[in-house]
Steps between C-alpha positions, in 0.01 A plus 500: 500500500637842409580745776292818537791697353517272196123530451520879521778503239303270273188716535708808413628328185145398408386860544783617275387256230140616536598866486689439177208314343197685636629832626510641851125563517376153404776287653376524863145418386618179330561336837133536598320414176363147437723315254374225268840331521425419867127424470411860584709517814694823529877491461525620860297199619725265307810678633391430858514123447749460216702807400712298258191445285455875458871551432496227233189650341653847474830367367306303241321819394838663438579222253159499328483564126232760436558534127 
């Protein structure tokens, strides 16, 4: 299990990814919006039980081909 410091660092990195993809206004909202990827759970709910799932999802979005 990651330490609280490691989780805080990971959350900061996730927020940086979100800011780059969604912008500073929408990024904080992303954490509290239902997400189809997790059967309409919010990313914050998923983070509470399995932060690595959220990290993997965001890293996968960085590699997605949107062309």
